[in-house]
All heavy atoms as TSV, in Angstrom:
chain	resi	resn	atom	element	x	y	z
A	1	MET	N	N	0.832	-1.176	0.010
A	1	MET	CA	C	0.003	0.033	0.000
A	1	MET	C	C	0.871	1.245	-0.040
A	1	MET	O	O	1.744	1.390	0.792
A	1	MET	CB	C	-0.908	0.012	1.332
A	1	MET	CG	C	-1.716	1.151	1.358
A	1	MET	SD	S	-2.635	1.383	2.975
A	1	MET	CE	C	-2.963	-0.217	3.419
A	2	ALA	N	N	0.639	2.167	-0.942
A	2	ALA	CA	C	1.448	3.422	-0.998
A	2	ALA	C	C	0.939	4.426	-0.004
A	2	ALA	O	O	-0.218	4.566	0.315
A	2	ALA	CB	C	1.351	3.876	-2.467
A	3	ALA	N	N	1.818	5.311	0.357
A	3	ALA	CA	C	1.417	6.409	1.332
A	3	ALA	C	C	0.556	7.358	0.510
A	3	ALA	O	O	0.666	7.600	-0.651
A	3	ALA	CB	C	2.707	7.025	1.828
A	4	LEU	N	N	-0.357	7.993	1.237
A	4	LEU	CA	C	-1.284	8.916	0.591
A	4	LEU	C	C	-0.552	10.264	0.560
A	4	LEU	O	O	0.081	10.742	1.362
A	4	LEU	CB	C	-2.506	9.105	1.455
A	4	LEU	CG	C	-3.529	7.867	1.633
A	4	LEU	CD1	C	-4.596	8.262	2.558
A	4	LEU	CD2	C	-3.992	7.438	0.270
A	5	THR	N	N	-0.819	10.962	-0.610
A	5	THR	CA	C	-0.216	12.243	-0.748
A	5	THR	C	C	-1.318	13.340	-1.053
A	5	THR	O	O	-0.980	14.469	-1.124
A	5	THR	CB	C	0.698	12.335	-1.963
A	5	THR	OG1	O	0.086	11.837	-3.215
A	5	THR	CG2	C	1.922	11.310	-1.838
A	6	HIS	N	N	-2.475	12.952	-1.096
A	6	HIS	CA	C	-3.594	13.855	-1.349
A	6	HIS	C	C	-4.473	14.000	-0.126
A	6	HIS	O	O	-5.618	13.591	0.010
A	6	HIS	CB	C	-4.518	13.377	-2.552
A	6	HIS	CG	C	-4.634	11.870	-2.575
A	6	HIS	ND1	N	-3.799	11.037	-3.237
A	6	HIS	CD2	C	-5.577	11.097	-1.951
A	6	HIS	CE1	C	-4.172	9.766	-3.079
A	6	HIS	NE2	N	-5.215	9.856	-2.325
A	7	VAL	N	N	-3.851	14.543	0.989
A	7	VAL	CA	C	-4.547	14.686	2.241
A	7	VAL	C	C	-4.713	16.043	2.610
A	7	VAL	O	O	-3.897	16.999	2.234
A	7	VAL	CB	C	-3.611	13.985	3.294
A	7	VAL	CG1	C	-4.111	14.243	4.755
A	7	VAL	CG2	C	-3.375	12.506	3.080
A	8	ILE	N	N	-5.911	16.361	3.168
A	8	ILE	CA	C	-6.284	17.709	3.605
A	8	ILE	C	C	-6.484	17.809	5.079
A	8	ILE	O	O	-6.817	16.778	5.699
A	8	ILE	CB	C	-7.388	18.255	2.790
A	8	ILE	CG1	C	-8.627	17.275	2.833
A	8	ILE	CG2	C	-7.043	18.561	1.361
A	8	ILE	CD1	C	-9.850	17.601	1.985
A	9	ILE	N	N	-6.388	19.010	5.658
A	9	ILE	CA	C	-6.661	19.242	6.997
A	9	ILE	C	C	-7.496	20.498	7.167
A	9	ILE	O	O	-7.389	21.418	6.260
A	9	ILE	CB	C	-5.331	19.396	7.826
A	9	ILE	CG1	C	-5.577	19.611	9.344
A	9	ILE	CG2	C	-4.571	20.555	7.313
A	9	ILE	CD1	C	-4.378	19.606	10.156
A	10	TRP	N	N	-8.438	20.560	8.114
A	10	TRP	CA	C	-9.280	21.668	8.296
A	10	TRP	C	C	-8.554	22.783	9.027
A	10	TRP	O	O	-7.861	22.514	10.070
A	10	TRP	CB	C	-10.493	21.347	9.147
A	10	TRP	CG	C	-11.379	22.465	9.336
A	10	TRP	CD1	C	-11.568	23.256	10.406
A	10	TRP	CD2	C	-12.252	23.062	8.319
A	10	TRP	NE1	N	-12.503	24.214	10.265
A	10	TRP	CE2	C	-12.916	24.091	8.898
A	10	TRP	CE3	C	-12.565	22.762	6.956
A	10	TRP	CZ2	C	-13.849	24.903	8.182
A	10	TRP	CZ3	C	-13.542	23.541	6.287
A	10	TRP	CH2	C	-14.144	24.563	6.932
A	11	THR	N	N	-8.578	24.021	8.535
A	11	THR	CA	C	-7.897	25.102	9.077
A	11	THR	C	C	-8.877	26.324	9.199
A	11	THR	O	O	-10.019	26.184	8.742
A	11	THR	CB	C	-6.616	25.652	8.263
A	11	THR	OG1	O	-7.106	26.126	7.109
A	11	THR	CG2	C	-5.669	24.422	7.960
A	12	GLU	N	N	-8.485	27.404	9.754
A	12	GLU	CA	C	-9.339	28.571	9.734
A	12	GLU	C	C	-9.690	29.063	8.385
A	12	GLU	O	O	-10.773	29.715	8.261
A	12	GLU	CB	C	-8.701	29.728	10.521
A	12	GLU	CG	C	-8.457	29.411	12.030
A	12	GLU	CD	C	-7.731	30.469	12.861
A	12	GLU	OE1	O	-7.417	31.468	12.044
A	12	GLU	OE2	O	-7.523	30.310	14.035
A	13	GLN	N	N	-8.880	28.713	7.410
A	13	GLN	CA	C	-9.161	29.075	5.998
A	13	GLN	C	C	-9.956	28.085	5.277
A	13	GLN	O	O	-10.119	28.069	4.017
A	13	GLN	CB	C	-7.833	29.440	5.249
A	13	GLN	CG	C	-7.093	30.643	5.772
A	13	GLN	CD	C	-6.296	30.344	6.955
A	13	GLN	OE1	O	-5.829	29.312	7.227
A	13	GLN	NE2	N	-6.247	31.321	7.818
A	14	GLY	N	N	-10.385	26.971	5.886
A	14	GLY	CA	C	-11.020	25.792	5.284
A	14	GLY	C	C	-10.111	24.681	5.096
A	14	GLY	O	O	-9.037	24.627	5.690
A	15	TRP	N	N	-10.469	23.696	4.169
A	15	TRP	CA	C	-9.664	22.607	3.971
A	15	TRP	C	C	-8.372	22.977	3.163
A	15	TRP	O	O	-8.480	23.608	2.102
A	15	TRP	CB	C	-10.436	21.428	3.220
A	15	TRP	CG	C	-11.447	20.801	3.993
A	15	TRP	CD1	C	-12.751	21.011	3.917
A	15	TRP	CD2	C	-11.254	19.792	5.009
A	15	TRP	NE1	N	-13.453	20.299	4.748
A	15	TRP	CE2	C	-12.472	19.531	5.479
A	15	TRP	CE3	C	-10.087	19.132	5.510
A	15	TRP	CZ2	C	-12.771	18.528	6.576
A	15	TRP	CZ3	C	-10.286	18.243	6.523
A	15	TRP	CH2	C	-11.588	17.865	7.052
A	16	GLN	N	N	-7.242	22.471	3.678
A	16	GLN	CA	C	-6.017	22.865	3.038
A	16	GLN	C	C	-5.203	21.563	2.841
A	16	GLN	O	O	-5.214	20.665	3.664
A	16	GLN	CB	C	-5.096	23.713	3.933
A	16	GLN	CG	C	-5.779	25.122	4.314
A	16	GLN	CD	C	-5.802	26.036	3.054
A	16	GLN	OE1	O	-4.781	26.218	2.419
A	16	GLN	NE2	N	-6.978	26.649	2.842
A	17	HIS	N	N	-4.411	21.408	1.746
A	17	HIS	CA	C	-3.473	20.329	1.514
A	17	HIS	C	C	-2.387	20.376	2.577
A	17	HIS	O	O	-1.914	21.452	3.099
A	17	HIS	CB	C	-2.851	20.398	0.127
A	17	HIS	CG	C	-3.711	20.163	-0.979
A	17	HIS	ND1	N	-3.973	18.967	-1.522
A	17	HIS	CD2	C	-4.561	20.908	-1.660
A	17	HIS	CE1	C	-4.808	18.959	-2.291
A	17	HIS	NE2	N	-5.221	20.187	-2.528
A	18	ILE	N	N	-1.889	19.149	2.969
A	18	ILE	CA	C	-0.852	19.097	4.030
A	18	ILE	C	C	-0.032	17.798	3.619
A	18	ILE	O	O	-0.592	16.858	3.134
A	18	ILE	CB	C	-1.363	18.955	5.420
A	18	ILE	CG1	C	-0.272	19.042	6.463
A	18	ILE	CG2	C	-2.281	17.706	5.605
A	18	ILE	CD1	C	-0.710	19.370	7.894
A	19	THR	N	N	1.218	17.953	3.917
A	19	THR	CA	C	2.192	16.822	3.748
A	19	THR	C	C	2.460	16.079	5.031
A	19	THR	O	O	2.227	16.752	6.124
A	19	THR	CB	C	3.564	17.235	3.155
A	19	THR	OG1	O	4.184	18.088	4.150
A	19	THR	CG2	C	3.440	18.036	1.857
A	20	ALA	N	N	2.883	14.859	5.053
A	20	ALA	CA	C	3.109	14.166	6.244
A	20	ALA	C	C	4.228	14.817	7.006
A	20	ALA	O	O	4.314	14.934	8.168
A	20	ALA	CB	C	3.445	12.673	5.933
A	21	GLU	N	N	5.120	15.394	6.220
A	21	GLU	CA	C	6.349	16.059	6.926
A	21	GLU	C	C	5.843	17.266	7.689
A	21	GLU	O	O	6.217	17.576	8.857
A	21	GLU	CB	C	7.352	16.458	5.952
A	21	GLU	CG	C	8.111	15.346	5.236
A	21	GLU	CD	C	7.232	14.643	4.082
A	21	GLU	OE1	O	6.381	15.324	3.638
A	21	GLU	OE2	O	7.624	13.520	3.765
A	22	ASP	N	N	4.933	18.045	7.101
A	22	ASP	CA	C	4.389	19.206	7.829
A	22	ASP	C	C	3.514	18.866	9.020
A	22	ASP	O	O	3.481	19.423	10.036
A	22	ASP	CB	C	3.583	20.049	6.815
A	22	ASP	CG	C	4.471	20.866	5.920
A	22	ASP	OD1	O	5.625	20.970	6.209
A	22	ASP	OD2	O	4.017	21.222	4.773
A	23	ALA	N	N	2.672	17.759	8.829
A	23	ALA	CA	C	1.782	17.269	9.876
A	23	ALA	C	C	2.707	16.844	11.102
A	23	ALA	O	O	2.242	16.997	12.289
A	23	ALA	CB	C	0.916	16.256	9.352
A	24	GLU	N	N	3.881	16.148	10.758
A	24	GLU	CA	C	4.670	15.601	11.873
A	24	GLU	C	C	5.153	16.700	12.788
A	24	GLU	O	O	5.276	16.431	14.008
A	24	GLU	CB	C	5.857	14.883	11.214
A	24	GLU	CG	C	6.820	14.396	12.271
A	24	GLU	CD	C	8.065	13.697	11.651
A	24	GLU	OE1	O	8.255	13.842	10.502
A	24	GLU	OE2	O	8.799	12.995	12.398
A	25	LYS	N	N	5.312	17.872	12.263
A	25	LYS	CA	C	5.799	19.036	13.125
A	25	LYS	C	C	4.868	19.342	14.236
A	25	LYS	O	O	5.211	19.564	15.422
A	25	LYS	CB	C	6.013	20.306	12.370
A	25	LYS	CG	C	7.132	20.132	11.279
A	25	LYS	CD	C	7.143	21.286	10.404
A	25	LYS	CE	C	8.192	21.106	9.237
A	25	LYS	NZ	N	8.057	22.123	8.124
A	26	ASP	N	N	3.465	19.247	13.987
A	26	ASP	CA	C	2.493	19.536	14.979
A	26	ASP	C	C	2.004	18.226	15.712
A	26	ASP	O	O	1.505	18.348	16.837
A	26	ASP	CB	C	1.280	20.208	14.325
A	26	ASP	CG	C	1.568	21.562	13.859
A	26	ASP	OD1	O	2.372	22.240	14.511
A	26	ASP	OD2	O	0.973	22.047	12.880
A	27	PHE	N	N	2.169	17.085	15.113
A	27	PHE	CA	C	1.777	15.781	15.705
A	27	PHE	C	C	2.873	14.846	15.571
A	27	PHE	O	O	2.771	13.762	14.865
A	27	PHE	CB	C	0.521	15.250	14.891
A	27	PHE	CG	C	-0.568	16.402	14.760
A	27	PHE	CD1	C	-0.736	17.176	13.747
A	27	PHE	CD2	C	-1.518	16.552	15.927
A	27	PHE	CE1	C	-1.711	18.094	13.568
A	27	PHE	CE2	C	-2.544	17.473	15.845
A	27	PHE	CZ	C	-2.570	18.240	14.751
A	28	PRO	N	N	3.927	14.965	16.336
A	28	PRO	CA	C	5.074	13.965	16.261
A	28	PRO	C	C	4.775	12.548	16.581
A	28	PRO	O	O	5.526	11.688	16.265
A	28	PRO	CB	C	6.072	14.692	17.248
A	28	PRO	CG	C	5.319	15.381	18.187
A	28	PRO	CD	C	4.111	15.895	17.370
A	29	ASP	N	N	3.697	12.265	17.425
A	29	ASP	CA	C	3.410	10.882	17.751
A	29	ASP	C	C	2.366	10.296	16.905
A	29	ASP	O	O	1.915	9.100	17.119
A	29	ASP	CB	C	2.853	10.900	19.266
A	29	ASP	CG	C	3.995	11.246	20.194
A	29	ASP	OD1	O	5.063	11.005	19.990
A	29	ASP	OD2	O	3.648	12.017	21.217
A	30	GLY	N	N	1.997	10.919	15.757
A	30	GLY	CA	C	0.925	10.391	14.887
A	30	GLY	C	C	-0.473	10.722	15.332
A	30	GLY	O	O	-0.663	11.341	16.414
A	31	VAL	N	N	-1.418	10.460	14.454
A	31	VAL	CA	C	-2.816	10.740	14.787
A	31	VAL	C	C	-3.665	9.636	14.222
A	31	VAL	O	O	-3.453	9.163	13.028
A	31	VAL	CB	C	-3.151	12.089	14.051
A	31	VAL	CG1	C	-4.679	12.467	14.144
A	31	VAL	CG2	C	-2.396	13.217	14.639
A	32	SER	N	N	-4.735	9.192	14.894
A	32	SER	CA	C	-5.575	8.180	14.410
A	32	SER	C	C	-6.620	8.807	13.565
A	32	SER	O	O	-6.850	10.014	13.570
A	32	SER	CB	C	-6.254	7.520	15.590
A	32	SER	OG	O	-7.298	8.239	16.188
A	33	ALA	N	N	-7.260	8.006	12.746
A	33	ALA	CA	C	-8.368	8.336	11.905
A	33	ALA	C	C	-9.491	8.927	12.753
A	33	ALA	O	O	-10.341	9.759	12.285
A	33	ALA	CB	C	-8.817	7.232	11.032
A	34	ARG	N	N	-9.767	8.346	14.003
A	34	ARG	CA	C	-10.818	8.836	14.771
A	34	ARG	C	C	-10.708	10.279	15.265
A	34	ARG	O	O	-11.712	10.933	15.591
A	34	ARG	CB	C	-10.828	7.944	16.051
A	34	ARG	CG	C	-11.428	6.523	15.841
A	34	ARG	CD	C	-11.353	5.705	17.047
A	34	ARG	NE	N	-9.871	5.517	17.339
A	34	ARG	CZ	C	-9.411	4.708	18.221
A	34	ARG	NH1	N	-10.245	4.140	19.062
A	34	ARG	NH2	N	-8.126	4.573	18.383
A	35	SER	N	N	-9.489	10.826	15.181
A	35	SER	CA	C	-9.366	12.190	15.552
A	35	SER	C	C	-10.013	13.215	14.531
A	35	SER	O	O	-10.375	14.302	14.814
A	35	SER	CB	C	-7.814	12.592	15.567
A	35	SER	OG	O	-7.332	12.562	14.200
A	36	ARG	N	N	-10.181	12.573	13.254
A	36	ARG	CA	C	-10.930	13.386	12.200
A	36	ARG	C	C	-10.075	14.684	11.848
A	36	ARG	O	O	-10.774	15.715	11.482
A	36	ARG	CB	C	-12.431	13.676	12.565
A	36	ARG	CG	C	-13.235	12.465	12.745
A	36	ARG	CD	C	-14.612	12.805	13.154
A	36	ARG	NE	N	-15.423	11.507	12.669
A	36	ARG	CZ	C	-16.585	11.598	12.005
A	36	ARG	NH1	N	-17.050	12.749	11.762
A	36	ARG	NH2	N	-17.171	10.480	11.678
A	37	LEU	N	N	-8.888	14.630	11.984
A	37	LEU	CA	C	-8.062	15.864	11.621
A	37	LEU	C	C	-7.630	15.760	10.162
A	37	LEU	O	O	-7.604	16.877	9.536
A	37	LEU	CB	C	-6.784	15.838	12.528
A	37	LEU	CG	C	-6.874	16.098	13.876
A	37	LEU	CD1	C	-5.497	15.995	14.652
A	37	LEU	CD2	C	-7.426	17.646	14.129
A	38	PHE	N	N	-7.417	14.639	9.602
A	38	PHE	CA	C	-6.892	14.514	8.218
A	38	PHE	C	C	-7.829	13.630	7.418
A	38	PHE	O	O	-8.396	12.662	7.825
A	38	PHE	CB	C	-5.508	13.770	8.292
A	38	PHE	CG	C	-4.427	14.574	9.105
A	38	PHE	CD1	C	-3.956	13.989	10.245
A	38	PHE	CD2	C	-3.996	15.771	8.772
A	38	PHE	CE1	C	-3.106	14.565	11.126
A	38	PHE	CE2	C	-2.990	16.403	9.537
A	38	PHE	CZ	C	-2.597	15.819	10.711
A	39	MET	N	N	-8.018	14.161	6.139
A	39	MET	CA	C	-9.034	13.560	5.304
A	39	MET	C	C	-8.365	13.323	3.938
A	39	MET	O	O	-7.639	14.097	3.461
A	39	MET	CB	C	-10.198	14.430	5.074
A	39	MET	CG	C	-11.308	13.849	4.197
A	39	MET	SD	S	-12.671	14.968	3.874
A	39	MET	CE	C	-13.454	14.975	5.419
A	40	CYS	N	N	-8.622	12.109	3.311
A	40	CYS	CA	C	-8.240	11.840	1.979
A	40	CYS	C	C	-9.119	12.730	1.087
A	40	CYS	O	O	-10.289	12.621	1.080
A	40	CYS	CB	C	-8.527	10.382	1.662
A	40	CYS	SG	S	-8.242	9.954	-0.128
A	41	GLU	N	N	-8.471	13.546	0.213
A	41	GLU	CA	C	-9.227	14.460	-0.654
A	41	GLU	C	C	-10.057	13.674	-1.760
A	41	GLU	O	O	-11.033	14.222	-2.190
A	41	GLU	CB	C	-8.201	15.438	-1.314
A	41	GLU	CG	C	-8.881	16.516	-2.060
A	41	GLU	CD	C	-7.897	17.538	-2.577
A	41	GLU	OE1	O	-6.689	17.171	-2.779
A	41	GLU	OE2	O	-8.341	18.703	-2.746
A	42	ILE	N	N	-9.634	12.528	-2.062
A	42	ILE	CA	C	-10.317	11.792	-3.168
A	42	ILE	C	C	-11.545	11.046	-2.682
A	42	ILE	O	O	-12.644	11.286	-3.184
A	42	ILE	CB	C	-9.372	10.840	-3.758
A	42	ILE	CG1	C	-8.198	11.568	-4.510
A	42	ILE	CG2	C	-10.031	9.908	-4.785
A	42	ILE	CD1	C	-7.035	10.754	-5.039
A	43	CYS	N	N	-11.470	10.332	-1.585
A	43	CYS	CA	C	-12.645	9.470	-1.059
A	43	CYS	C	C	-13.311	10.115	0.074
A	43	CYS	O	O	-14.320	9.622	0.536
A	43	CYS	CB	C	-12.176	8.093	-0.803
A	43	CYS	SG	S	-11.077	7.919	0.719
A	44	ARG	N	N	-12.750	11.182	0.585
A	44	ARG	CA	C	-13.233	11.886	1.730
A	44	ARG	C	C	-13.420	10.999	3.101
A	44	ARG	O	O	-14.285	11.366	3.860
A	44	ARG	CB	C	-14.726	12.419	1.513
A	44	ARG	CG	C	-14.607	13.437	0.404
A	44	ARG	CD	C	-13.948	14.674	0.754
A	44	ARG	NE	N	-14.062	15.668	-0.273
A	44	ARG	CZ	C	-13.427	16.753	-0.356
A	44	ARG	NH1	N	-12.610	17.046	0.641
A	44	ARG	NH2	N	-13.493	17.674	-1.217
A	45	GLN	N	N	-12.517	9.996	3.169
A	45	GLN	CA	C	-12.402	9.261	4.404
A	45	GLN	C	C	-11.387	9.870	5.280
A	45	GLN	O	O	-10.347	10.284	4.754
A	45	GLN	CB	C	-12.139	7.770	4.140
A	45	GLN	CG	C	-13.267	7.094	3.376
A	45	GLN	CD	C	-12.825	5.647	3.053
A	45	GLN	OE1	O	-11.760	5.189	3.267
A	45	GLN	NE2	N	-13.704	4.928	2.435
A	46	TYR	N	N	-11.567	9.803	6.574
A	46	TYR	CA	C	-10.499	10.249	7.547
A	46	TYR	C	C	-9.359	9.302	7.532
A	46	TYR	O	O	-9.543	8.096	7.330
A	46	TYR	CB	C	-11.097	10.467	8.973
A	46	TYR	CG	C	-12.025	11.726	8.934
A	46	TYR	CD1	C	-13.384	11.487	8.927
A	46	TYR	CD2	C	-11.517	12.955	9.009
A	46	TYR	CE1	C	-14.247	12.527	8.834
A	46	TYR	CE2	C	-12.433	14.032	8.948
A	46	TYR	CZ	C	-13.754	13.874	8.916
A	46	TYR	OH	O	-14.606	14.886	8.872
A	47	VAL	N	N	-8.116	9.808	7.646
A	47	VAL	CA	C	-6.886	8.967	7.411
A	47	VAL	C	C	-5.991	9.076	8.672
A	47	VAL	O	O	-6.214	9.996	9.480
A	47	VAL	CB	C	-6.196	9.286	6.179
A	47	VAL	CG1	C	-7.039	8.991	4.967
A	47	VAL	CG2	C	-5.620	10.717	6.162
A	48	ILE	N	N	-5.063	8.239	8.811
A	48	ILE	CA	C	-4.090	8.169	9.871
A	48	ILE	C	C	-2.802	8.719	9.496
A	48	ILE	O	O	-2.372	8.618	8.319
A	48	ILE	CB	C	-3.809	6.653	10.157
A	48	ILE	CG1	C	-5.113	5.987	10.610
A	48	ILE	CG2	C	-2.812	6.411	11.227
A	48	ILE	CD1	C	-5.023	4.421	10.605
A	49	LEU	N	N	-2.214	9.436	10.480
A	49	LEU	CA	C	-0.820	9.892	10.369
A	49	LEU	C	C	-0.040	8.933	11.241
A	49	LEU	O	O	-0.319	8.895	12.378
A	49	LEU	CB	C	-0.578	11.345	10.812
A	49	LEU	CG	C	0.776	11.795	10.872
A	49	LEU	CD1	C	1.480	11.866	9.459
A	49	LEU	CD2	C	0.893	13.173	11.635
A	50	THR	N	N	0.808	8.090	10.626
A	50	THR	CA	C	1.503	7.142	11.391
A	50	THR	C	C	2.500	7.787	12.378
A	50	THR	O	O	2.887	8.834	12.281
A	50	THR	CB	C	2.395	6.214	10.474
A	50	THR	OG1	O	3.348	7.074	9.817
A	50	THR	CG2	C	1.557	5.538	9.389
A	51	GLY	N	N	2.763	7.095	13.465
A	51	GLY	CA	C	3.586	7.509	14.537
A	51	GLY	C	C	4.753	6.655	14.692
A	51	GLY	O	O	5.071	5.688	14.002
A	52	GLY	N	N	5.551	6.881	15.763
A	52	GLY	CA	C	6.676	6.143	16.025
A	52	GLY	C	C	8.005	6.982	16.000
A	52	GLY	O	O	8.068	7.825	15.218
A	53	ARG	N	N	8.956	6.642	16.706
A	53	ARG	CA	C	10.141	7.427	16.784
A	53	ARG	C	C	11.137	7.225	15.710
A	53	ARG	O	O	11.900	8.094	15.305
A	53	ARG	CB	C	10.860	7.373	18.137
A	53	ARG	CG	C	10.056	7.820	19.361
A	53	ARG	CD	C	10.817	7.732	20.572
A	53	ARG	NE	N	9.945	7.988	21.725
A	53	ARG	CZ	C	9.760	9.207	22.241
A	53	ARG	NH1	N	10.410	10.164	21.685
A	53	ARG	NH2	N	8.962	9.324	23.248
A	54	ASN	N	N	11.124	6.000	15.179
A	54	ASN	CA	C	12.310	5.651	14.244
A	54	ASN	C	C	11.761	5.438	12.868
A	54	ASN	O	O	12.432	4.796	12.056
A	54	ASN	CB	C	12.999	4.330	14.727
A	54	ASN	CG	C	13.639	4.544	16.065
A	54	ASN	OD1	O	14.146	5.574	16.326
A	54	ASN	ND2	N	13.635	3.640	16.941
A	55	ARG	N	N	10.535	5.895	12.484
A	55	ARG	CA	C	9.972	5.689	11.184
A	55	ARG	C	C	9.673	6.979	10.600
A	55	ARG	O	O	9.229	8.003	11.357
A	55	ARG	CB	C	8.699	4.820	11.249
A	55	ARG	CG	C	9.020	3.485	11.815
A	55	ARG	CD	C	7.796	2.673	11.874
A	55	ARG	NE	N	7.178	2.562	10.553
A	55	ARG	CZ	C	5.918	2.045	10.428
A	55	ARG	NH1	N	5.245	1.770	11.422
A	55	ARG	NH2	N	5.351	2.075	9.184
A	56	GLN	N	N	9.741	7.155	9.314
A	56	GLN	CA	C	9.203	8.335	8.545
A	56	GLN	C	C	7.716	8.312	8.681
A	56	GLN	O	O	7.053	7.330	8.421
A	56	GLN	CB	C	9.703	8.328	7.087
A	56	GLN	CG	C	9.328	9.494	6.248
A	56	GLN	CD	C	9.824	9.393	4.907
A	56	GLN	OE1	O	10.410	8.417	4.594
A	56	GLN	NE2	N	9.546	10.502	4.149
A	57	ARG	N	N	7.115	9.491	8.884
A	57	ARG	CA	C	5.670	9.603	9.018
A	57	ARG	C	C	5.077	9.574	7.610
A	57	ARG	O	O	5.583	10.095	6.640
A	57	ARG	CB	C	5.246	10.902	9.633
A	57	ARG	CG	C	5.738	11.207	10.893
A	57	ARG	CD	C	5.248	10.262	11.999
A	57	ARG	NE	N	5.907	10.485	13.298
A	57	ARG	CZ	C	6.906	9.802	13.625
A	57	ARG	NH1	N	7.577	8.917	12.977
A	57	ARG	NH2	N	7.423	10.054	14.962
A	58	TYR	N	N	3.774	8.898	7.575
A	58	TYR	CA	C	3.115	8.936	6.371
A	58	TYR	C	C	1.615	8.805	6.588
A	58	TYR	O	O	1.254	8.386	7.674
A	58	TYR	CB	C	3.581	7.925	5.349
A	58	TYR	CG	C	3.373	6.501	5.883
A	58	TYR	CD1	C	2.259	5.739	5.666
A	58	TYR	CD2	C	4.466	5.949	6.667
A	58	TYR	CE1	C	2.179	4.406	6.158
A	58	TYR	CE2	C	4.338	4.606	7.150
A	58	TYR	CZ	C	3.227	3.942	6.913
A	58	TYR	OH	O	3.093	2.617	7.427
A	59	PHE	N	N	0.796	9.238	5.663
A	59	PHE	CA	C	-0.656	9.087	5.770
A	59	PHE	C	C	-1.148	7.789	5.185
A	59	PHE	O	O	-0.558	7.251	4.227
A	59	PHE	CB	C	-1.406	10.188	5.089
A	59	PHE	CG	C	-1.221	11.550	5.636
A	59	PHE	CD1	C	-0.411	12.513	5.079
A	59	PHE	CD2	C	-1.727	11.847	6.980
A	59	PHE	CE1	C	-0.297	13.651	5.529
A	59	PHE	CE2	C	-1.578	13.151	7.484
A	59	PHE	CZ	C	-0.826	14.048	6.826
A	60	LYS	N	N	-2.155	7.115	5.741
A	60	LYS	CA	C	-2.734	5.927	5.267
A	60	LYS	C	C	-4.132	5.828	5.678
A	60	LYS	O	O	-4.633	6.452	6.605
A	60	LYS	CB	C	-1.908	4.737	5.737
A	60	LYS	CG	C	-2.012	4.395	7.192
A	60	LYS	CD	C	-1.265	3.128	7.586
A	60	LYS	CE	C	-1.607	2.717	9.083
A	60	LYS	NZ	N	-0.949	1.396	9.451
A	61	HIS	N	N	-4.874	4.910	4.893
A	61	HIS	CA	C	-6.289	4.674	5.333
A	61	HIS	C	C	-6.429	3.766	6.488
A	61	HIS	O	O	-5.480	2.999	6.642
A	61	HIS	CB	C	-7.029	3.980	4.200
A	61	HIS	CG	C	-7.459	5.069	3.017
A	61	HIS	ND1	N	-6.718	5.209	1.892
A	61	HIS	CD2	C	-8.526	5.911	2.979
A	61	HIS	CE1	C	-7.303	6.124	1.144
A	61	HIS	NE2	N	-8.494	6.439	1.803
A	62	ASN	N	N	-7.441	3.887	7.179
A	62	ASN	CA	C	-7.667	3.001	8.288
A	62	ASN	C	C	-7.992	1.579	7.846
A	62	ASN	O	O	-8.517	1.369	6.764
A	62	ASN	CB	C	-8.906	3.488	9.068
A	62	ASN	CG	C	-9.179	2.712	10.417
A	62	ASN	OD1	O	-8.672	1.649	10.622
A	62	ASN	ND2	N	-9.844	3.387	11.219
A	63	ARG	N	N	-7.443	0.540	8.466
A	63	ARG	CA	C	-7.686	-0.827	8.052
A	63	ARG	C	C	-9.138	-1.166	7.888
A	63	ARG	O	O	-9.499	-2.063	7.103
A	63	ARG	CB	C	-6.959	-1.757	9.070
A	63	ARG	CG	C	-5.626	-2.052	8.985
A	63	ARG	CD	C	-5.206	-3.125	9.889
A	63	ARG	NE	N	-5.396	-2.708	11.274
A	63	ARG	CZ	C	-4.587	-2.869	12.220
A	63	ARG	NH1	N	-3.401	-3.484	12.003
A	63	ARG	NH2	N	-4.754	-2.452	13.468
A	64	GLY	N	N	-10.006	-0.635	8.690
A	64	GLY	CA	C	-11.383	-0.993	8.682
A	64	GLY	C	C	-12.154	-0.313	7.551
A	64	GLY	O	O	-13.198	-0.737	7.187
A	65	GLU	N	N	-11.575	0.599	6.780
A	65	GLU	CA	C	-12.167	1.194	5.596
A	65	GLU	C	C	-12.265	0.206	4.468
A	65	GLU	O	O	-11.346	-0.464	4.144
A	65	GLU	CB	C	-11.558	2.465	5.091
A	65	GLU	CG	C	-11.447	3.490	6.169
A	65	GLU	CD	C	-12.841	4.198	6.501
A	65	GLU	OE1	O	-13.733	3.877	5.839
A	65	GLU	OE2	O	-12.801	4.865	7.495
A	66	SER	N	N	-13.384	0.119	3.820
A	66	SER	CA	C	-13.599	-0.837	2.716
A	66	SER	C	C	-12.998	-0.329	1.445
A	66	SER	O	O	-12.448	-1.153	0.589
A	66	SER	CB	C	-15.108	-1.099	2.462
A	66	SER	OG	O	-15.857	0.029	2.193
A	67	ASN	N	N	-12.992	0.950	1.163
A	67	ASN	CA	C	-12.413	1.488	-0.007
A	67	ASN	C	C	-11.072	2.260	0.274
A	67	ASN	O	O	-10.990	3.177	0.975
A	67	ASN	CB	C	-13.336	2.582	-0.617
A	67	ASN	CG	C	-12.773	3.256	-1.896
A	67	ASN	OD1	O	-11.896	2.756	-2.459
A	67	ASN	ND2	N	-13.453	4.144	-2.469
A	68	LYS	N	N	-10.020	1.616	-0.273
A	68	LYS	CA	C	-8.660	2.168	0.066
A	68	LYS	C	C	-7.893	2.299	-1.310
A	68	LYS	O	O	-6.698	2.194	-1.368
A	68	LYS	CB	C	-7.783	1.245	0.899
A	68	LYS	CG	C	-8.530	0.905	2.195
A	68	LYS	CD	C	-7.591	0.002	3.009
A	68	LYS	CE	C	-8.475	-0.567	4.183
A	68	LYS	NZ	N	-7.774	-1.638	4.850
A	69	GLU	N	N	-8.553	2.454	-2.334
A	69	GLU	CA	C	-7.936	2.409	-3.792
A	69	GLU	C	C	-7.608	3.879	-4.218
A	69	GLU	O	O	-7.627	4.215	-5.391
A	69	GLU	CB	C	-8.846	1.784	-4.759
A	69	GLU	CG	C	-9.034	0.360	-4.366
A	69	GLU	CD	C	-9.975	-0.355	-5.380
A	69	GLU	OE1	O	-10.041	0.134	-6.518
A	69	GLU	OE2	O	-10.504	-1.412	-4.993
A	70	CYS	N	N	-7.310	4.814	-3.246
A	70	CYS	CA	C	-7.111	6.184	-3.697
A	70	CYS	C	C	-5.579	6.322	-4.098
A	70	CYS	O	O	-4.936	7.048	-3.837
A	70	CYS	CB	C	-7.440	7.145	-2.525
A	70	CYS	SG	S	-9.104	7.003	-2.091
């Protein structure tokens, strides 16, 4: 499964594109899909920002989502 690159976050200016590298600055431990902070711009499902100290951060769909073909 490839990392998602079409992720948006809600800001005061509305939905804005965000990279995993930029998200990591504010959320160094990662973020679950339940937080509803990050959304796949294509399918509109909330996504995960991976966590961990020794891994590069990336966005991915939740395992429980049926459609992950973005």
